C-alpha positions as CSV (number, residue, x, y, z in Angstrom):
1,M,23.8,-3.5,50.5
2,S,25.8,-2.1,48.4
3,S,28.1,-1.5,46.1
4,D,29.0,1.7,43.3
5,F,30.1,1.1,40.2
6,E,31.8,4.2,37.5
7,S,32.1,2.6,33.8
8,R,35.9,3.6,33.2
9,L,35.9,2.7,29.9
10,R,36.7,5.4,27.6
11,I,37.2,5.3,23.3
12,S,38.2,8.8,20.4
13,T,36.5,8.2,17.9
14,P,37.2,9.9,14.5
15,D,34.8,13.5,14.1
16,G,31.0,13.0,12.8
17,W,30.8,9.1,14.4
18,P,27.7,8.9,16.6
19,V,28.6,7.0,19.8
20,Q,26.5,5.5,22.1
21,D,26.5,4.1,25.8
22,Q,25.2,1.4,27.2
23,L,25.3,-0.1,31.0
24,T,23.3,-3.0,32.3
25,V,22.2,-4.7,35.7
26,H,20.8,-8.0,36.3
27,E,18.7,-9.3,38.9
28,P,20.5,-12.6,40.7
29,H,17.7,-14.9,39.6
30,G,17.0,-13.1,35.9
31,R,14.1,-12.2,36.8
32,A,14.9,-8.5,35.3
33,N,17.3,-5.4,34.6
34,V,18.2,-1.8,34.6
35,I,19.8,-1.0,31.0
36,V,20.5,2.6,31.3
37,S,21.8,4.1,28.0
38,T,23.0,7.5,26.2
39,E,22.5,8.8,22.6
40,P,23.1,11.5,20.5
41,L,20.6,14.2,19.4
42,D,19.8,16.9,18.2
43,D,21.3,20.0,20.6
44,G,17.3,21.5,20.9
45,M,15.3,18.3,22.0
46,D,15.2,18.7,25.6
47,A,13.7,15.9,28.4
48,R,10.1,16.6,27.4
49,R,10.2,16.2,23.5
50,Y,13.2,12.9,24.2
51,A,10.1,11.1,26.4
52,D,7.6,11.4,23.8
53,A,9.6,10.5,21.3
54,Q,10.6,7.2,22.9
55,G,7.4,7.1,24.2
56,H,5.8,7.1,21.0
57,Q,8.3,4.2,20.1
58,L,6.7,2.0,23.2
59,E,3.1,1.7,21.0
60,E,5.2,-0.3,19.0
61,F,5.2,-3.5,21.5
62,R,2.5,-5.3,21.0
63,D,-0.5,-5.4,24.1
64,Y,1.8,-1.7,25.4
65,H,-0.5,-0.9,27.8
66,E,1.1,2.8,29.6
67,L,0.2,3.3,32.9
68,T,1.9,6.8,34.0
69,F,3.7,9.6,32.7
70,E,5.3,12.1,35.1
71,P,7.9,14.5,35.6
72,A,10.1,13.5,37.2
73,L,13.9,14.4,38.8
74,V,15.7,11.8,37.6
75,F,19.6,10.9,37.1
76,G,20.7,12.4,40.7
77,G,18.2,15.0,40.6
78,R,17.9,16.2,36.7
79,P,13.9,17.6,35.5
80,G,13.1,14.8,33.3
81,Y,10.6,12.6,33.5
82,R,9.9,8.2,33.9
83,R,6.8,6.1,32.6
84,W,5.2,2.8,33.6
85,F,3.9,1.0,31.0
86,E,3.9,-3.0,30.2
87,W,4.1,-5.2,27.4
88,T,4.2,-8.5,25.9
89,P,7.9,-9.9,23.7
90,E,6.9,-11.7,21.6
91,A,8.1,-15.3,23.1
92,G,7.8,-14.5,26.4
93,E,6.5,-13.4,29.9
94,R,4.4,-10.2,29.7
95,V,6.9,-7.3,31.7
96,T,6.4,-4.1,34.0
97,Q,9.1,-1.1,32.9
98,V,9.8,2.2,34.5
99,Q,11.5,4.3,32.1
100,I,13.6,7.2,32.7
101,Y,14.8,10.8,31.3
102,Y,17.1,13.0,30.9
103,A,18.7,15.2,27.6
104,F,20.9,18.0,28.0
105,A,23.4,19.1,25.6
106,G,22.9,17.1,22.5
107,R,22.1,13.9,24.7
108,G,19.3,11.2,25.7
109,Y,19.7,9.4,29.2
110,T,17.0,6.8,29.4
111,A,17.3,4.0,32.4
112,T,15.1,1.3,32.8
113,A,13.6,-1.0,34.7
114,T,12.5,-4.9,33.6
115,A,10.7,-7.4,36.0
116,T,8.4,-9.7,34.4
117,A,4.7,-8.5,35.2
118,E,4.5,-11.3,37.6
119,A,7.6,-10.6,39.7
120,F,7.6,-6.8,39.7
121,G,6.1,-6.1,43.5
122,E,8.6,-8.4,44.6
123,L,11.5,-6.8,42.8
124,E,9.5,-2.9,42.7
125,S,11.1,-1.4,45.4
126,A,15.1,-2.8,43.8
127,L,14.1,-1.6,41.7
128,L,13.0,1.6,41.6
129,H,16.0,2.2,44.2
130,L,18.5,1.2,41.6
131,L,16.5,4.2,39.2
132,D,17.1,6.7,41.5
133,A,20.8,5.8,42.1
134,V,21.3,6.8,37.9
135,S,23.4,9.9,38.2
136,L,25.5,11.3,36.0
137,S,28.8,12.7,35.6
138,S,29.7,16.1,36.4
139,S,29.0,17.4,33.1
140,G,26.1,15.8,32.3
């Protein structure tokens, strides 16, 4: 069984103050999570350039290894990209992550599913379902 959650937060900001937003879903036993975020971008940045920029940041992670990077329909069927990768945090177990990217009208959207590499296989179906279920309001 699943349920829908839609953020109901709203804020008015002074002109020129950029807004970042994030939503996190945790697996009940603490083995995995999905983090969905949005951030301001230059108006001309498209999904490919955004995904490439995010990928360059990931290369700084310890023992980073990209498994796949490909075009995909994301965020409710919009054209974007998906990246699978693994890395090892400083004080932790190796993790497997899947990220999806989309960019539109000066906003970048990323969703990241994370689990330990050991638990990922067991949780993969649920994590991919969550990534597929992420959507944007009609304005995005």
